[in-house]
N, C-alpha and C positions, 0 to 999 in steps of 0.2 A: 524375567527381571524387567522392571519398569524402565521405559525409555527416558533418557536424560534430556530429550529435546522434543519439539513439536514441529512437524513439517507440513505446511499447508499447500494447497493448490489454487492458483489463480483461476477464477471462473472462466476467463476468456480463452483458456487453453482448450476449451471444449466447444463444440458447435452451439451457437447461441439459441437455436430453436429447441434444444433438448429441454424437457420439463425438469423441474428441480429434483424430482425423485431419481431421474436417470443421472443427472449430473452428480448428485451425491453418491449414488451407487457406484458409478464409474470411478470416482475419486477414491472411494473406500476400497474397491477391488484393486486399484493400483498401489495401495498401501499408505495413502496420505492420512493425516490425522484430522484435518479440517479443510474447509473451502473458504476462500476469500471472495466475498460478493463484490461485484462491480457496480458502482453508481457513477457512470460516466456522463458526458454532456448530451447524449442522445435522449430523445423523448422517451424511448422505450425504457431505458434504465432510470431516468429521473422519475418516471411514473411509479416506480417501485416505492418511492417515498410516500405515496398516497395510498398504499395498500390498506384495505379495510381491516378491521379487527379480526374478522373471520379469516381473511387471507393470511394474516400474520399467524393466527393460531394454526392454520393448516400447514404453513411452512415449518413451524416448530414441531408439529406432529410428524411431518415428513422426516425432519432431521432425526427425531427420536426413533421412528420406525426403521429408518435405514441404518442408524447408528453412526451418522457422520454429521457433525455440527458445522455451522457457519460461525466463525469466531473472529474474523477480521473483515474490514470493509475498505476497499480502495475507492475513495471519494474523489474522482477526477472531474466531476461536473462543474467544479469551480473554474475550469479552464474557460468555459463559455460565460459563466456568471461569477467573476472574481470578486473577492471581498474588497479590493482596492479600486474598483472601477470608478471612472469619472462620471459615469451615468448613474444617477441615483436609483433609477428603476432596476438596473442590472445589479447594483449593490444590494438593494432590498431583496431581489430574487436570490442572490448568493447567500444572504443571511437566512432566508426562508429554507433554502436547501440545507444549510448547516443545521438549523434547528430540527428539521424533519429527519435528517440523517442520524442525529443523536437520539431522537425518539425511537426510530426504527432499530438502531443498534441496541438500545436499552430493551426493547420488546423482544428481540431475537436472541439476546445473550451475546451479542458481539462485544468483544472486550476493547478492541483497538480500531479507531478510524484513521486510515492513512490520508493525510491532507496533501493536496498538490501544493507545492511550494511556489505559488505564483501570487504576486500582488495584482498583476494584470497579465493577460496573454495576447489578446487581439488588439491591444493598443500599446502605446509606448509607456514604459515604466518611468515614473518621475517622482520627485520628492513628495508630491501630494498624494500619489497613488500608494506609495509606501506608508505614509502617515495614516491614510484611511484604512489600509490593510491592517496595520497594527491596532488601530482603534476597534475595528470589527473583530479582529482575532481575540482581543481581550474579552469581548462580549461572548464570543463562541466558547471560549475556555470556561467561563463562568457557567454556561449552560451544560457543558460536558461534565464539569465537576459536580454539578447538582445530580446528574444521572449516574455518576461514577464510571464514565466512559473515557478512555484515554485517547487523546489526539496526538498523532505522530507525523511530523513533516516528512514527506518524501523528498529526497534530493532529486532535483529535476534536470532537464536538459537545457534550461535557459540560465542566463547569467545571474538572475535574481537569487536563486537558491540551488546551485548545482553542487554544493559541497556541504559537508557536515558543519564546517566552520561557519558558513553563512546561516545555516539553519539554527545553530546555537546562539546566534545574535538575538533572534526573536524569542527563543526559549528563555534566554537571560532577561530580556526586556519584559516578558510577560510574568516570568518567575512563578509558575504554578506547577504542581505535581502532575496536572492533567494535560500539560503540553510538553511533548518530548520529540524525539527524532526516530523516524522509521526509514532508515537509509536504503537506497537502491544501489547495490554494489556495481551494477553495470554502468549506471550514470556516473557514479564516483570514478570509475575507471576511465571513462571518457573525459571527465573534467581533469583528471590527473594528466592526461595526454595534452589537453589544452594549456594547462598552467605549468606543465613540466614539474609536477610534484608527485608525492607518493599517496595513493588512495588510502592505504592502510594507516599512514600517519594522520591523514585527515579524519579517518574513522575514530582514531584515538581521542580527538578533540570532543567527541560526544560521550566520553566515559561517564557512566552513571546516569545517562539520559537516553539510552538506546533501547527502544521497546522491542524491535523485531528487525528482520532484514529481508528485503526482496533479493532473490537470487535470479538475476536476469543477465543474459548474454548480450554484449554490445560489441561493436567494432568502431574504430575511429570515425566519428561523425555520423554514426548510425546507431539509433537508440531503440528500435523496435524490430521484432520479427527476425532476429538473428539466431539461427539454430545453435543449440549448445554445442560447443566444441569447434565452432567456425569463427568465433570472435577472439577477443584478447583478455577476457576476464580470467584471473587466476583464482578459481573458486576454492581450491583447497586452502590456499594461503588466507583468503578472505574469511572463510568460515573459521579457520583456526584463530585468527585475530578477533573475530566477532565472539567466539567462544571465550577467549580471554577477557573480553569486555562484558561478559555475563549475558550475552544474547543467547536465548534458548528457543526462540520462536522464529521460524524461517518460512518464507513462501516462495515456491518455484513459480516465477512469473514468465510465462511465454504465451504465444498466441496460436489458436487454431487458424490455419490459413487454407483449409480445403484438403489437407492431406488425408487420404482414406485410411491411413494407418495411424490416425491420431491417438488411438488408445495405446498403441505401442510407444508413442512419444511420451505419454503420461508415465508409463511404467519405466521408460528409460531415464527420465528426469528424476523420478523417485529413487531408482537404484543408484544413480550417480551421486545424489546428495546424501541420501541415507548412508551410503557406503562411506562417505567422508565423515559424517557426524558420528557414526557408530565407533569410529576410531578415536574420538575425542575423549580425553580423560576428565 
């Protein structure tokens, strides 16, 4: 019987030095349906945006040979080159990254680009940075629409966009089918602690605009590298609410930190989440 959901694996859950063939093979062996490629602020990852035509064809061939596609992209490179920066050169580089990411997604068959919800990161957020962010966001969405690639805001760890409610403000202002929300339930859980509200009620505010969900563990004040089961995210409740909101694409987001048993970590995460989703009606 065909599965009712699609469960992907975040690329950084595996050692970075592995070639794509091995990353895809390991993800397949652990039971995942696709891999989420990372385009972060490092030169190594940003250089992927300049892959040659032959390199792109080779990666597509590898996906087909292994039988494991790359279908989402985590584009966090805008942390270093944000769309709202006060520095025109940084802004220009941010838009270049956005355009190249859309072209790469189009070439590889990536359906969703997860956008980091930052107007700026390494400078103070102000009215002018928010205005510039919105202006450049509208341009980016036009490019995404032309390619037929969806952009989804990640709910982040900073005040600017750490809730679905805040992300929906920009979704409403841009008002395009190609800009939606791709929430991170770990970050939402931490925001709920900060604001003393309910993360699942916040998730409801994105009804009709939720593309997928990051399944990440967090602890109060800690947003990365928290092993599953040691934090405070109620995954079963979150997945059930996401399911009610028509989310059917999920990504297990966690990090390889040198554990020699990292393959077992991949299998454990898949078993944990697939076990919950298999019970969904």
